Phi, psi and omega in degrees: 000143183290156176284120185270127176278138184268139174239184182230134167246165181234142180227135169238129180258125179251112185252127183226171168294169188307327181270358177081013188261333183242120177291148182242103178287156174080004184283141180274124181239126176241143175231129181221170178213148177271119180249178175299334179265009182111186181288143182231125175274116186263319183214150170224115181220171174243151177284148178276188183297344180262008180072017181246152170280163168292170175293126185255119172279121181236143176300142173210146181299145176297142177298323178294340177276001187233023186272350177235158186301333181273006178264168180290165177293153186276027180209168173232133180270134186237158169247132178246126173248136182233124180225146176204132178306133179095359184227152173292137179291136177252140174232124181242126179254163173062045181271111184279125177248120179257153179293139175079003186241135174264125181240147175238125182252117173279131179231099174276137178253138181263136177304138180282158179275164178297334183282356177130170182273155174218179181240128174268127183246129184234129168267118192293115168295138183305329184286350181274346182267117185272115182241152173205151177292138179289145172273136177303139175091359181250000000 
């Protein structure tokens, strides 16, 4: 396998109530990925007063390393877990991070029931990830 040059993609996680109307500050957000060497934890952060994480810079394969069929894919898949007391934990899988692209991931949380907390697992459909090319200098 060729030596893969690392680039950077960016992710912001926006945590809200189930209907997406109220931001949820203080939610614990973890970002991890499954690699050839096993699972790797990349970030652990909390959401701010607007329910958003800071911009998270995450490794992604360089586009130049993915221009031929025998090269790696031009993205890396991540898993995001979001937890907050009083709400069900959310796990969103297969979040594709591309080099040079900033993405926003909306994560609505459902209030937990009196019988205990559970985890809602979502395999992310591509249309739910809001992406844009990063502007140079930002």
